[in-house]
A tleap script that builds the chain and sets N, CA, C and O, in Angstrom:
source leaprc.protein.ff14SB
mol = sequence {
  NMET ARG LEU GLY ILE ASP VAL ALA SER GLU
  GLN HIE PRO GLY GLY ALA PRO ILE MET TRP
  ASN LEU LEU ALA ALA GLN GLY VAL SER TRP
  ALA ALA VAL LYS CYS SER GLU GLY THR SER
  TYR ALA ASN PRO TYR ASP ALA ALA ASP VAL
  GLY GLY ALA THR ALA ALA GLY LEU GLU VAL
  CYS GLU TYR HIE PHE ALA HIE PRO ALA ALA
  ASN THR ALA ALA ASN GLU ALA THR TRP CYS
  ILE GLY CYS ARG GLY PRO VAL ILE GLN THR
  ARG GLN TYR ALA LEU ASP LEU GLU ASP GLY
  ALA GLN LEU GLY TRP MET ALA LEU ALA GLN
  TRP CYS ARG ASN PHE VAL ALA LEU VAL PRO
  LEU ASN LEU ILE TYR VAL ASP GLY THR TYR
  ARG ALA GLY LEU THR PRO TYR GLY PHE CPRO
}
set mol.1.N position { 4.310 15.682 15.389 }
set mol.1.CA position { 4.433 14.404 14.703 }
set mol.1.C position { 3.140 13.624 14.908 }
set mol.1.O position { 2.593 13.583 16.010 }
set mol.2.N position { 2.663 13.011 13.840 }
set mol.2.CA position { 1.461 12.186 13.899 }
set mol.2.C position { 1.871 10.722 13.970 }
set mol.2.O position { 2.730 10.271 13.212 }
set mol.3.N position { 1.254 9.987 14.882 }
set mol.3.CA position { 1.527 8.562 15.015 }
set mol.3.C position { 0.640 7.775 14.062 }
set mol.3.O position { -0.542 8.078 13.898 }
set mol.4.N position { 1.234 6.750 13.430 }
set mol.4.CA position { 0.477 5.900 12.530 }
set mol.4.C position { 0.900 4.454 12.672 }
set mol.4.O position { 1.857 4.134 13.377 }
set mol.5.N position { 0.172 3.591 11.993 }
set mol.5.CA position { 0.442 2.159 12.054 }
set mol.5.C position { 0.263 1.561 10.662 }
set mol.5.O position { -0.629 1.960 9.914 }
set mol.6.N position { 1.117 0.605 10.326 }
set mol.6.CA position { 1.051 -0.138 9.072 }
set mol.6.C position { 0.595 -1.544 9.439 }
set mol.6.O position { 1.271 -2.231 10.205 }
set mol.7.N position { -0.534 -1.977 8.906 }
set mol.7.CA position { -1.058 -3.296 9.265 }
set mol.7.C position { -1.267 -4.177 8.040 }
set mol.7.O position { -1.556 -3.708 6.939 }
set mol.8.N position { -1.107 -5.466 8.282 }
set mol.8.CA position { -1.333 -6.501 7.272 }
set mol.8.C position { -1.882 -7.723 8.017 }
set mol.8.O position { -2.224 -7.628 9.195 }
set mol.9.N position { -1.966 -8.839 7.349 }
set mol.9.CA position { -2.525 -10.035 7.993 }
set mol.9.C position { -1.684 -10.505 9.176 }
set mol.9.O position { -2.201 -11.163 10.079 }
set mol.10.N position { -0.392 -10.174 9.179 }
set mol.10.CA position { 0.482 -10.579 10.285 }
set mol.10.C position { 0.067 -9.958 11.617 }
set mol.10.O position { 0.429 -10.466 12.678 }
set mol.11.N position { -0.686 -8.869 11.567 }
set mol.11.CA position { -1.140 -8.222 12.797 }
set mol.11.C position { -2.447 -8.824 13.324 }
set mol.11.O position { -3.099 -8.250 14.196 }
set mol.12.N position { -2.813 -9.975 12.787 }
set mol.12.CA position { -4.024 -10.681 13.207 }
set mol.12.C position { -3.682 -12.103 13.651 }
set mol.12.O position { -4.180 -13.062 13.061 }
set mol.13.N position { -2.839 -12.261 14.682 }
set mol.13.CA position { -2.466 -13.622 15.098 }
set mol.13.C position { -3.702 -14.418 15.503 }
set mol.13.O position { -4.514 -13.968 16.312 }
set mol.14.N position { -3.823 -15.593 14.932 }
set mol.14.CA position { -4.983 -16.433 15.226 }
set mol.14.C position { -6.295 -15.830 14.775 }
set mol.14.O position { -7.357 -16.241 15.243 }
set mol.15.N position { -6.242 -14.857 13.870 }
set mol.15.CA position { -7.454 -14.208 13.374 }
set mol.15.C position { -7.980 -13.108 14.283 }
set mol.15.O position { -9.079 -12.600 14.064 }
set mol.16.N position { -7.207 -12.731 15.307 }
set mol.16.CA position { -7.647 -11.702 16.255 }
set mol.16.C position { -7.840 -10.360 15.557 }
set mol.16.O position { -7.047 -9.986 14.693 }
set mol.17.N position { -8.891 -9.637 15.933 }
set mol.17.CA position { -9.093 -8.305 15.349 }
set mol.17.C position { -8.132 -7.288 15.950 }
set mol.17.O position { -7.612 -7.476 17.050 }
set mol.18.N position { -7.909 -6.223 15.218 }
set mol.18.CA position { -7.111 -5.110 15.725 }
set mol.18.C position { -8.029 -4.230 16.565 }
set mol.18.O position { -9.173 -3.979 16.187 }
set mol.19.N position { -7.535 -3.773 17.682 }
set mol.19.CA position { -8.304 -2.931 18.600 }
set mol.19.C position { -8.155 -1.465 18.171 }
set mol.19.O position { -7.390 -0.707 18.767 }
set mol.20.N position { -8.885 -1.089 17.145 }
set mol.20.CA position { -8.741 0.230 16.542 }
set mol.20.C position { -9.071 1.358 17.514 }
set mol.20.O position { -8.365 2.366 17.536 }
set mol.21.N position { -10.126 1.215 18.317 }
set mol.21.CA position { -10.481 2.273 19.269 }
set mol.21.C position { -9.379 2.479 20.302 }
set mol.21.O position { -9.107 3.608 20.709 }
set mol.22.N position { -8.751 1.392 20.723 }
set mol.22.CA position { -7.643 1.495 21.676 }
set mol.22.C position { -6.462 2.223 21.044 }
set mol.22.O position { -5.846 3.078 21.680 }
set mol.23.N position { -6.148 1.890 19.805 }
set mol.23.CA position { -5.057 2.576 19.106 }
set mol.23.C position { -5.342 4.071 18.986 }
set mol.23.O position { -4.458 4.898 19.212 }
set mol.24.N position { -6.584 4.415 18.629 }
set mol.24.CA position { -6.952 5.828 18.515 }
set mol.24.C position { -6.809 6.520 19.868 }
set mol.24.O position { -6.323 7.649 19.940 }
set mol.25.N position { -7.227 5.852 20.931 }
set mol.25.CA position { -7.118 6.425 22.280 }
set mol.25.C position { -5.658 6.622 22.688 }
set mol.25.O position { -5.352 7.485 23.511 }
set mol.26.N position { -4.759 5.824 22.114 }
set mol.26.CA position { -3.330 5.935 22.416 }
set mol.26.C position { -2.625 6.962 21.536 }
set mol.26.O position { -1.411 7.138 21.638 }
set mol.27.N position { -3.383 7.643 20.670 }
set mol.27.CA position { -2.807 8.705 19.857 }
set mol.27.C position { -2.496 8.353 18.419 }
set mol.27.O position { -1.967 9.187 17.685 }
set mol.28.N position { -2.812 7.139 17.996 }
set mol.28.CA position { -2.615 6.770 16.595 }
set mol.28.C position { -3.668 7.510 15.770 }
set mol.28.O position { -4.860 7.432 16.065 }
set mol.29.N position { -3.222 8.231 14.734 }
set mol.29.CA position { -4.172 9.032 13.949 }
set mol.29.C position { -4.334 8.557 12.505 }
set mol.29.O position { -5.231 9.018 11.800 }
set mol.30.N position { -3.474 7.640 12.063 }
set mol.30.CA position { -3.610 7.134 10.690 }
set mol.30.C position { -3.197 5.670 10.629 }
set mol.30.O position { -2.466 5.174 11.486 }
set mol.31.N position { -3.686 4.989 9.590 }
set mol.31.CA position { -3.346 3.579 9.371 }
set mol.31.C position { -3.099 3.344 7.891 }
set mol.31.O position { -3.854 3.805 7.035 }
set mol.32.N position { -2.026 2.617 7.607 }
set mol.32.CA position { -1.759 2.111 6.264 }
set mol.32.C position { -2.145 0.633 6.307 }
set mol.32.O position { -1.588 -0.139 7.088 }
set mol.33.N position { -3.091 0.250 5.473 }
set mol.33.CA position { -3.622 -1.116 5.488 }
set mol.33.C position { -3.242 -1.816 4.189 }
set mol.33.O position { -3.580 -1.354 3.099 }
set mol.34.N position { -2.538 -2.930 4.318 }
set mol.34.CA position { -2.164 -3.701 3.127 }
set mol.34.C position { -3.421 -4.308 2.515 }
set mol.34.O position { -4.213 -4.961 3.194 }
set mol.35.N position { -3.583 -4.077 1.219 }
set mol.35.CA position { -4.720 -4.615 0.485 }
set mol.35.C position { -4.302 -5.827 -0.345 }
set mol.35.O position { -4.984 -6.852 -0.360 }
set mol.36.N position { -3.164 -5.690 -1.035 }
set mol.36.CA position { -2.765 -6.737 -1.971 }
set mol.36.C position { -1.245 -6.760 -2.110 }
set mol.36.O position { -0.537 -5.853 -1.672 }
set mol.37.N position { -0.772 -7.845 -2.743 }
set mol.37.CA position { 0.666 -8.000 -2.974 }
set mol.37.C position { 0.870 -8.790 -4.250 }
set mol.37.O position { 0.183 -9.778 -4.512 }
set mol.38.N position { 1.840 -8.328 -5.046 }
set mol.38.CA position { 2.190 -9.058 -6.258 }
set mol.38.C position { 0.997 -9.281 -7.164 }
set mol.38.O position { 0.227 -8.363 -7.449 }
set mol.39.N position { 0.858 -10.530 -7.615 }
set mol.39.CA position { -0.257 -10.881 -8.502 }
set mol.39.C position { -1.108 -12.015 -7.946 }
set mol.39.O position { -1.907 -12.613 -8.666 }
set mol.40.N position { -0.926 -12.313 -6.629 }
set mol.40.CA position { -1.684 -13.455 -6.123 }
set mol.40.C position { -2.132 -13.348 -4.663 }
set mol.40.O position { -2.776 -14.267 -4.157 }
set mol.41.N position { -1.810 -12.252 -3.977 }
set mol.41.CA position { -2.189 -12.162 -2.565 }
set mol.41.C position { -3.165 -11.019 -2.326 }
set mol.41.O position { -2.924 -9.882 -2.733 }
set mol.42.N position { -4.264 -11.335 -1.666 }
set mol.42.CA position { -5.228 -10.334 -1.212 }
set mol.42.C position { -5.342 -10.480 0.300 }
set mol.42.O position { -5.585 -11.579 0.799 }
set mol.43.N position { -5.172 -9.402 1.021 }
set mol.43.CA position { -5.253 -9.423 2.479 }
set mol.43.C position { -6.702 -9.706 2.902 }
set mol.43.O position { -7.588 -8.901 2.614 }
set mol.44.N position { -6.957 -10.827 3.577 }
set mol.44.CA position { -8.337 -11.152 3.958 }
set mol.44.C position { -8.897 -10.215 5.033 }
set mol.44.O position { -10.103 -10.216 5.281 }
set mol.45.N position { -8.052 -9.428 5.661 }
set mol.45.CA position { -8.487 -8.509 6.712 }
set mol.45.C position { -8.629 -7.071 6.218 }
set mol.45.O position { -8.978 -6.185 6.998 }
set mol.46.N position { -8.366 -6.834 4.956 }
set mol.46.CA position { -8.367 -5.478 4.408 }
set mol.46.C position { -9.666 -4.736 4.706 }
set mol.46.O position { -9.632 -3.666 5.313 }
set mol.47.N position { -10.781 -5.267 4.303 }
set mol.47.CA position { -12.059 -4.562 4.473 }
set mol.47.C position { -12.366 -4.317 5.947 }
set mol.47.O position { -12.812 -3.229 6.311 }
set mol.48.N position { -12.135 -5.310 6.797 }
set mol.48.CA position { -12.405 -5.151 8.231 }
set mol.48.C position { -11.478 -4.102 8.840 }
set mol.48.O position { -11.908 -3.304 9.674 }
set mol.49.N position { -10.207 -4.099 8.428 }
set mol.49.CA position { -9.266 -3.119 8.968 }
set mol.49.C position { -9.593 -1.709 8.502 }
set mol.49.O position { -9.550 -0.769 9.295 }
set mol.50.N position { -9.916 -1.553 7.237 }
set mol.50.CA position { -10.291 -0.231 6.731 }
set mol.50.C position { -11.543 0.257 7.465 }
set mol.50.O position { -11.600 1.408 7.897 }
set mol.51.N position { -12.533 -0.610 7.605 }
set mol.51.CA position { -13.762 -0.229 8.299 }
set mol.51.C position { -13.526 0.098 9.761 }
set mol.51.O position { -14.051 1.089 10.267 }
set mol.52.N position { -12.737 -0.728 10.449 }
set mol.52.CA position { -12.462 -0.508 11.863 }
set mol.52.C position { -11.662 0.754 12.116 }
set mol.52.O position { -11.963 1.520 13.032 }
set mol.53.N position { -10.637 0.968 11.296 }
set mol.53.CA position { -9.807 2.165 11.459 }
set mol.53.C position { -10.616 3.422 11.156 }
set mol.53.O position { -10.498 4.423 11.862 }
set mol.54.N position { -11.425 3.373 10.125 }
set mol.54.CA position { -12.261 4.516 9.770 }
set mol.54.C position { -13.265 4.813 10.880 }
set mol.54.O position { -13.450 5.968 11.263 }
set mol.55.N position { -13.909 3.774 11.391 }
set mol.55.CA position { -14.887 3.950 12.471 }
set mol.55.C position { -14.247 4.528 13.727 }
set mol.55.O position { -14.906 5.240 14.484 }
set mol.56.N position { -12.973 4.230 13.957 }
set mol.56.CA position { -12.258 4.753 15.119 }
set mol.56.C position { -11.742 6.175 14.890 }
set mol.56.O position { -11.137 6.770 15.781 }
set mol.57.N position { -11.983 6.717 13.692 }
set mol.57.CA position { -11.585 8.088 13.396 }
set mol.57.C position { -10.199 8.255 12.823 }
set mol.57.O position { -9.698 9.377 12.741 }
set mol.58.N position { -9.557 7.150 12.417 }
set mol.58.CA position { -8.225 7.237 11.832 }
set mol.58.C position { -8.310 7.580 10.352 }
set mol.58.O position { -9.273 7.218 9.677 }
set mol.59.N position { -7.306 8.273 9.858 }
set mol.59.CA position { -7.150 8.481 8.423 }
set mol.59.C position { -6.573 7.188 7.866 }
set mol.59.O position { -5.618 6.648 8.423 }
set mol.60.N position { -7.139 6.684 6.775 }
set mol.60.CA position { -6.747 5.374 6.257 }
set mol.60.C position { -6.219 5.486 4.833 }
set mol.60.O position { -6.785 6.188 3.995 }
set mol.61.N position { -5.130 4.784 4.581 }
set mol.61.CA position { -4.579 4.648 3.239 }
set mol.61.C position { -4.290 3.167 3.023 }
set mol.61.O position { -3.534 2.564 3.784 }
set mol.62.N position { -4.880 2.586 2.001 }
set mol.62.CA position { -4.570 1.199 1.654 }
set mol.62.C position { -3.320 1.184 0.773 }
set mol.62.O position { -2.956 2.190 0.164 }
set mol.63.N position { -2.668 0.007 0.722 }
set mol.63.CA position { -1.497 -0.081 -0.142 }
set mol.63.C position { -1.370 -1.454 -0.797 }
set mol.63.O position { -1.866 -2.468 -0.307 }
set mol.64.N position { -0.670 -1.424 -1.939 }
set mol.64.CA position { -0.312 -2.632 -2.687 }
set mol.64.C position { 1.191 -2.817 -2.520 }
set mol.64.O position { 1.961 -1.897 -2.795 }
set mol.65.N position { 1.618 -4.003 -2.070 }
set mol.65.CA position { 3.033 -4.329 -1.922 }
set mol.65.C position { 3.521 -4.887 -3.262 }
set mol.65.O position { 3.082 -5.952 -3.696 }
set mol.66.N position { 4.424 -4.164 -3.904 }
set mol.66.CA position { 4.849 -4.488 -5.265 }
set mol.66.C position { 6.041 -5.438 -5.331 }
set mol.66.O position { 6.892 -5.464 -4.442 }
set mol.67.N position { 6.076 -6.215 -6.408 }
set mol.67.CA position { 7.215 -7.089 -6.733 }
set mol.67.C position { 7.624 -6.848 -8.193 }
set mol.67.O position { 7.415 -7.708 -9.048 }
set mol.68.N position { 8.206 -5.676 -8.470 }
set mol.68.CA position { 8.540 -5.322 -9.852 }
set mol.68.C position { 9.512 -6.269 -10.540 }
set mol.68.O position { 9.464 -6.407 -11.763 }
set mol.69.N position { 10.388 -6.920 -9.798 }
set mol.69.CA position { 11.345 -7.830 -10.419 }
set mol.69.C position { 10.685 -9.127 -10.866 }
set mol.69.O position { 11.236 -9.850 -11.696 }
set mol.70.N position { 9.522 -9.424 -10.328 }
set mol.70.CA position { 8.847 -10.685 -10.639 }
set mol.70.C position { 7.659 -10.535 -11.585 }
set mol.70.O position { 7.280 -11.495 -12.256 }
set mol.71.N position { 7.062 -9.331 -11.647 }
set mol.71.CA position { 5.815 -9.149 -12.399 }
set mol.71.C position { 5.817 -7.843 -13.176 }
set mol.71.O position { 6.515 -6.897 -12.811 }
set mol.72.N position { 5.041 -7.796 -14.239 }
set mol.72.CA position { 4.883 -6.535 -14.952 }
set mol.72.C position { 3.977 -5.613 -14.147 }
set mol.72.O position { 3.171 -6.067 -13.335 }
set mol.73.N position { 4.119 -4.335 -14.381 }
set mol.73.CA position { 3.263 -3.353 -13.713 }
set mol.73.C position { 1.800 -3.586 -14.084 }
set mol.73.O position { 0.919 -3.463 -13.233 }
set mol.74.N position { 1.538 -3.920 -15.335 }
set mol.74.CA position { 0.156 -4.151 -15.771 }
set mol.74.C position { -0.461 -5.334 -15.032 }
set mol.74.O position { -1.619 -5.265 -14.619 }
set mol.75.N position { 0.296 -6.421 -14.860 }
set mol.75.CA position { -0.240 -7.581 -14.149 }
set mol.75.C position { -0.511 -7.256 -12.682 }
set mol.75.O position { -1.536 -7.661 -12.134 }
set mol.76.N position { 0.408 -6.524 -12.046 }
set mol.76.CA position { 0.192 -6.166 -10.645 }
set mol.76.C position { -0.965 -5.180 -10.502 }
set mol.76.O position { -1.762 -5.288 -9.570 }
set mol.77.N position { -1.057 -4.226 -11.417 }
set mol.77.CA position { -2.153 -3.254 -11.362 }
set mol.77.C position { -3.500 -3.953 -11.541 }
set mol.77.O position { -4.467 -3.625 -10.853 }
set mol.78.N position { -3.563 -4.901 -12.450 }
set mol.78.CA position { -4.805 -5.648 -12.666 }
set mol.78.C position { -5.197 -6.407 -11.411 }
set mol.78.O position { -6.367 -6.409 -11.029 }
set mol.79.N position { -4.237 -7.049 -10.767 }
set mol.79.CA position { -4.517 -7.768 -9.519 }
set mol.79.C position { -4.983 -6.791 -8.437 }
set mol.79.O position { -5.970 -7.037 -7.744 }
set mol.80.N position { -4.262 -5.691 -8.310 }
set mol.80.CA position { -4.584 -4.680 -7.314 }
set mol.80.C position { -6.013 -4.165 -7.494 }
set mol.80.O position { -6.775 -4.100 -6.529 }
set mol.81.N position { -6.372 -3.805 -8.700 }
set mol.81.CA position { -7.719 -3.304 -8.985 }
set mol.81.C position { -8.759 -4.363 -8.663 }
set mol.81.O position { -9.815 -4.053 -8.112 }
set mol.82.N position { -8.466 -5.614 -9.006 }
set mol.82.CA position { -9.403 -6.699 -8.697 }
set mol.82.C position { -9.604 -6.882 -7.206 }
set mol.82.O position { -10.706 -7.206 -6.765 }
set mol.83.N position { -8.563 -6.681 -6.432 }
set mol.83.CA position { -8.674 -6.814 -4.969 }
set mol.83.C position { -9.446 -5.667 -4.356 }
set mol.83.O position { -10.159 -5.859 -3.371 }
set mol.84.N position { -9.321 -4.497 -4.909 }
set mol.84.CA position { -9.964 -3.310 -4.336 }
set mol.84.C position { -11.405 -3.160 -4.762 }
set mol.84.O position { -12.187 -2.519 -4.061 }
set mol.85.N position { -11.781 -3.733 -5.894 }
set mol.85.CA position { -13.166 -3.627 -6.344 }
set mol.85.C position { -13.590 -2.194 -6.608 }
set mol.85.O position { -12.788 -1.384 -7.074 }
set mol.86.N position { -14.842 -1.875 -6.315 }
set mol.86.CA position { -15.383 -0.564 -6.687 }
set mol.86.C position { -14.828 0.605 -5.885 }
set mol.86.O position { -15.097 1.755 -6.232 }
set mol.87.N position { -14.059 0.355 -4.819 }
set mol.87.CA position { -13.535 1.466 -4.018 }
set mol.87.C position { -12.250 2.060 -4.592 }
set mol.87.O position { -11.678 2.974 -3.997 }
set mol.88.N position { -11.794 1.561 -5.725 }
set mol.88.CA position { -10.516 1.991 -6.287 }
set mol.88.C position { -10.402 3.517 -6.410 }
set mol.88.O position { -9.312 4.063 -6.238 }
set mol.89.N position { -11.487 4.197 -6.698 }
set mol.89.CA position { -11.431 5.645 -6.887 }
set mol.89.C position { -11.754 6.433 -5.622 }
set mol.89.O position { -11.585 7.653 -5.608 }
set mol.90.N position { -12.211 5.776 -4.564 }
set mol.90.CA position { -12.748 6.531 -3.431 }
set mol.90.C position { -11.886 6.525 -2.173 }
set mol.90.O position { -12.241 7.193 -1.202 }
set mol.91.N position { -10.796 5.817 -2.148 }
set mol.91.CA position { -9.930 5.778 -0.973 }
set mol.91.C position { -8.526 6.209 -1.331 }
set mol.91.O position { -8.105 6.125 -2.485 }
set mol.92.N position { -7.806 6.675 -0.317 }
set mol.92.CA position { -6.392 6.966 -0.525 }
set mol.92.C position { -5.678 5.640 -0.787 }
set mol.92.O position { -6.000 4.617 -0.182 }
set mol.93.N position { -4.713 5.673 -1.691 }
set mol.93.CA position { -4.024 4.447 -2.047 }
set mol.93.C position { -2.540 4.700 -2.263 }
set mol.93.O position { -2.142 5.750 -2.767 }
set mol.94.N position { -1.726 3.723 -1.875 }
set mol.94.CA position { -0.275 3.838 -1.991 }
set mol.94.C position { 0.317 2.582 -2.629 }
set mol.94.O position { -0.290 1.511 -2.620 }
set mol.95.N position { 1.504 2.743 -3.173 }
set mol.95.CA position { 2.293 1.635 -3.693 }
set mol.95.C position { 3.470 1.461 -2.747 }
set mol.95.O position { 4.279 2.375 -2.590 }
set mol.96.N position { 3.574 0.287 -2.111 }
set mol.96.CA position { 4.685 -0.020 -1.203 }
set mol.96.C position { 5.786 -0.645 -2.038 }
set mol.96.O position { 5.635 -1.753 -2.553 }
set mol.97.N position { 6.884 0.062 -2.170 }
set mol.97.CA position { 7.966 -0.341 -3.060 }
set mol.97.C position { 9.209 -0.654 -2.234 }
set mol.97.O position { 9.919 0.251 -1.797 }
set mol.98.N position { 9.463 -1.940 -2.027 }
set mol.98.CA position { 10.627 -2.396 -1.274 }
set mol.98.C position { 11.455 -3.379 -2.094 }
set mol.98.O position { 12.453 -3.916 -1.612 }
set mol.99.N position { 11.041 -3.607 -3.318 }
set mol.99.CA position { 11.674 -4.573 -4.211 }
set mol.99.C position { 11.807 -3.896 -5.570 }
set mol.99.O position { 11.084 -2.944 -5.864 }
set mol.100.N position { 12.711 -4.374 -6.383 }
set mol.100.CA position { 12.815 -3.897 -7.748 }
set mol.100.C position { 14.057 -3.091 -8.064 }
set mol.100.O position { 14.314 -2.807 -9.234 }
set mol.101.N position { 14.845 -2.711 -7.057 }
set mol.101.CA position { 16.052 -1.923 -7.329 }
set mol.101.C position { 17.012 -2.672 -8.246 }
set mol.101.O position { 17.790 -2.059 -8.978 }
set mol.102.N position { 16.952 -4.011 -8.199 }
set mol.102.CA position { 17.847 -4.805 -9.047 }
set mol.102.C position { 17.549 -4.610 -10.537 }
set mol.102.O position { 18.367 -4.972 -11.383 }
set mol.103.N position { 16.389 -4.042 -10.862 }
set mol.103.CA position { 16.066 -3.747 -12.262 }
set mol.103.C position { 16.834 -2.540 -12.778 }
set mol.103.O position { 16.947 -2.339 -13.988 }
set mol.104.N position { 17.358 -1.741 -11.864 }
set mol.104.CA position { 17.960 -0.453 -12.207 }
set mol.104.C position { 16.917 0.631 -11.978 }
set mol.104.O position { 15.723 0.401 -12.170 }
set mol.105.N position { 17.370 1.820 -11.564 }
set mol.105.CA position { 16.436 2.878 -11.183 }
set mol.105.C position { 15.585 3.360 -12.342 }
set mol.105.O position { 14.403 3.646 -12.151 }
set mol.106.N position { 16.151 3.460 -13.539 }
set mol.106.CA position { 15.365 3.926 -14.682 }
set mol.106.C position { 14.246 2.933 -15.005 }
set mol.106.O position { 13.105 3.333 -15.236 }
set mol.107.N position { 14.571 1.656 -15.020 }
set mol.107.CA position { 13.554 0.640 -15.310 }
set mol.107.C position { 12.504 0.590 -14.205 }
set mol.107.O position { 11.319 0.412 -14.485 }
set mol.108.N position { 12.929 0.746 -12.958 }
set mol.108.CA position { 11.979 0.738 -11.852 }
set mol.108.C position { 11.063 1.962 -11.923 }
set mol.108.O position { 9.865 1.855 -11.657 }
set mol.109.N position { 11.610 3.104 -12.273 }
set mol.109.CA position { 10.788 4.309 -12.432 }
set mol.109.C position { 9.748 4.100 -13.527 }
set mol.109.O position { 8.602 4.523 -13.376 }
set mol.110.N position { 10.129 3.458 -14.623 }
set mol.110.CA position { 9.167 3.190 -15.699 }
set mol.110.C position { 8.111 2.205 -15.233 }
set mol.110.O position { 6.939 2.357 -15.576 }
set mol.111.N position { 8.498 1.194 -14.454 }
set mol.111.CA position { 7.537 0.245 -13.886 }
set mol.111.C position { 6.501 1.003 -13.052 }
set mol.111.O position { 5.302 0.744 -13.149 }
set mol.112.N position { 6.978 1.940 -12.236 }
set mol.112.CA position { 6.074 2.731 -11.396 }
set mol.112.C position { 5.130 3.578 -12.245 }
set mol.112.O position { 3.935 3.653 -11.961 }
set mol.113.N position { 5.664 4.215 -13.288 }
set mol.113.CA position { 4.806 5.007 -14.178 }
set mol.113.C position { 3.727 4.144 -14.808 }
set mol.113.O position { 2.574 4.562 -14.910 }
set mol.114.N position { 4.101 2.935 -15.231 }
set mol.114.CA position { 3.129 2.031 -15.839 }
set mol.114.C position { 2.061 1.619 -14.826 }
set mol.114.O position { 0.886 1.519 -15.179 }
set mol.115.N position { 2.449 1.383 -13.586 }
set mol.115.CA position { 1.491 1.018 -12.541 }
set mol.115.C position { 0.543 2.186 -12.254 }
set mol.115.O position { -0.674 2.015 -12.189 }
set mol.116.N position { 1.124 3.369 -12.086 }
set mol.116.CA position { 0.334 4.560 -11.769 }
set mol.116.C position { -0.630 4.923 -12.898 }
set mol.116.O position { -1.689 5.498 -12.648 }
set mol.117.N position { -0.275 4.593 -14.121 }
set mol.117.CA position { -1.181 4.861 -15.243 }
set mol.117.C position { -2.476 4.060 -15.115 }
set mol.117.O position { -3.505 4.453 -15.665 }
set mol.118.N position { -2.430 2.950 -14.397 }
set mol.118.CA position { -3.606 2.084 -14.245 }
set mol.118.C position { -4.263 2.182 -12.875 }
set mol.118.O position { -5.473 1.989 -12.752 }
set mol.119.N position { -3.482 2.477 -11.857 }
set mol.119.CA position { -3.996 2.564 -10.481 }
set mol.119.C position { -3.684 3.957 -9.946 }
set mol.119.O position { -2.518 4.288 -9.731 }
set mol.120.N position { -4.711 4.775 -9.729 }
set mol.120.CA position { -4.460 6.103 -9.179 }
set mol.120.C position { -3.884 6.009 -7.767 }
set mol.120.O position { -4.439 5.317 -6.913 }
set mol.121.N position { -2.783 6.697 -7.525 }
set mol.121.CA position { -2.114 6.644 -6.227 }
set mol.121.C position { -2.084 8.016 -5.566 }
set mol.121.O position { -2.083 9.050 -6.233 }
set mol.122.N position { -2.058 7.996 -4.241 }
set mol.122.CA position { -1.818 9.207 -3.473 }
set mol.122.C position { -0.347 9.317 -3.116 }
set mol.122.O position { 0.170 10.417 -2.921 }
set mol.123.N position { 0.338 8.162 -3.029 }
set mol.123.CA position { 1.756 8.202 -2.696 }
set mol.123.C position { 2.435 6.894 -3.059 }
set mol.123.O position { 1.789 5.859 -3.227 }
set mol.124.N position { 3.756 6.966 -3.177 }
set mol.124.CA position { 4.584 5.777 -3.314 }
set mol.124.C position { 5.374 5.691 -2.016 }
set mol.124.O position { 6.070 6.628 -1.628 }
set mol.125.N position { 5.249 4.551 -1.359 }
set mol.125.CA position { 5.757 4.309 -0.010 }
set mol.125.C position { 7.125 3.642 -0.153 }
set mol.125.O position { 7.202 2.455 -0.469 }
set mol.126.N position { 8.219 4.404 0.079 }
set mol.126.CA position { 9.578 3.897 -0.113 }
set mol.126.C position { 10.483 4.324 1.033 }
set mol.126.O position { 10.149 5.227 1.801 }
set mol.127.N position { 11.629 3.666 1.139 }
set mol.127.CA position { 12.636 4.122 2.101 }
set mol.127.C position { 13.567 5.112 1.400 }
set mol.127.O position { 13.407 5.393 0.213 }
set mol.128.N position { 14.532 5.631 2.143 }
set mol.128.CA position { 15.423 6.659 1.620 }
set mol.128.C position { 16.251 6.232 0.419 }
set mol.128.O position { 16.506 7.042 -0.472 }
set mol.129.N position { 16.675 4.975 0.378 }
set mol.129.CA position { 17.465 4.477 -0.750 }
set mol.129.C position { 16.651 4.515 -2.034 }
set mol.129.O position { 17.139 4.953 -3.076 }
set mol.130.N position { 15.407 4.054 -1.952 }
set mol.130.CA position { 14.551 4.047 -3.137 }
set mol.130.C position { 14.206 5.473 -3.562 }
set mol.130.O position { 14.168 5.780 -4.753 }
set mol.131.N position { 13.959 6.328 -2.595 }
set mol.131.CA position { 13.648 7.716 -2.938 }
set mol.131.C position { 14.823 8.354 -3.662 }
set mol.131.O position { 14.637 9.009 -4.687 }
set mol.132.N position { 16.020 8.171 -3.146 }
set mol.132.CA position { 17.208 8.742 -3.786 }
set mol.132.C position { 17.406 8.163 -5.186 }
set mol.132.O position { 17.777 8.887 -6.109 }
set mol.133.N position { 17.161 6.859 -5.346 }
set mol.133.CA position { 17.333 6.225 -6.647 }
set mol.133.C position { 16.307 6.653 -7.677 }
set mol.133.O position { 16.627 6.765 -8.860 }
set mol.134.N position { 15.056 6.898 -7.235 }
set mol.134.CA position { 13.977 7.239 -8.154 }
set mol.134.C position { 13.882 8.736 -8.460 }
set mol.134.O position { 13.342 9.123 -9.496 }
set mol.135.N position { 14.400 9.570 -7.571 }
set mol.135.CA position { 14.275 11.027 -7.734 }
set mol.135.C position { 14.797 11.536 -9.074 }
set mol.135.O position { 14.127 12.367 -9.688 }
set mol.136.N position { 15.948 11.091 -9.562 }
set mol.136.CA position { 16.419 11.585 -10.867 }
set mol.136.C position { 15.492 11.215 -12.032 }
set mol.136.O position { 15.622 11.768 -13.125 }
set mol.137.N position { 14.575 10.298 -11.806 }
set mol.137.CA position { 13.674 9.848 -12.880 }
set mol.137.C position { 12.259 10.361 -12.702 }
set mol.137.O position { 11.301 9.764 -13.195 }
set mol.138.N position { 12.135 11.481 -11.987 }
set mol.138.CA position { 10.860 12.181 -11.908 }
set mol.138.C position { 10.006 11.886 -10.698 }
set mol.138.O position { 8.839 12.277 -10.665 }
set mol.139.N position { 10.544 11.212 -9.708 }
set mol.139.CA position { 9.789 10.950 -8.480 }
set mol.139.C position { 10.385 11.785 -7.355 }
set mol.139.O position { 11.521 11.556 -6.942 }
set mol.140.N position { 9.618 12.754 -6.861 }
set mol.140.CA position { 10.155 13.652 -5.815 }
set mol.140.C position { 10.364 12.942 -4.489 }
set mol.140.O position { 10.807 13.560 -3.521 }
savepdb mol mol.pdb
quit
């Protein structure tokens, strides 16, 4: 089993940096770093966390926290791309999907397809309920 960590601005109390070398020394081998959320939030620590985790030798995947019930996939994808800038094609990227089930699984699956058409992803980050709900609509 590989140990990993999911970080966002909440892991920077008072603006404190994350001790990436210490985490690596403790056996953490990967980091999921929140880059953006919805259509209005950009993590101010994203670049520093990606750089720090990479420098410490961790495998890094950034992610966008989605709000499908509140926004269109196109609007969220546009925001996400704007937050990531020119690195959009060069880093691993994920969609964190914890909202949107109230749309119905078929509609949520279409929302995901629309997002993925604009933002290349390596994975969709979901819990077991979402995976079970989306699987019949083409998401393994």
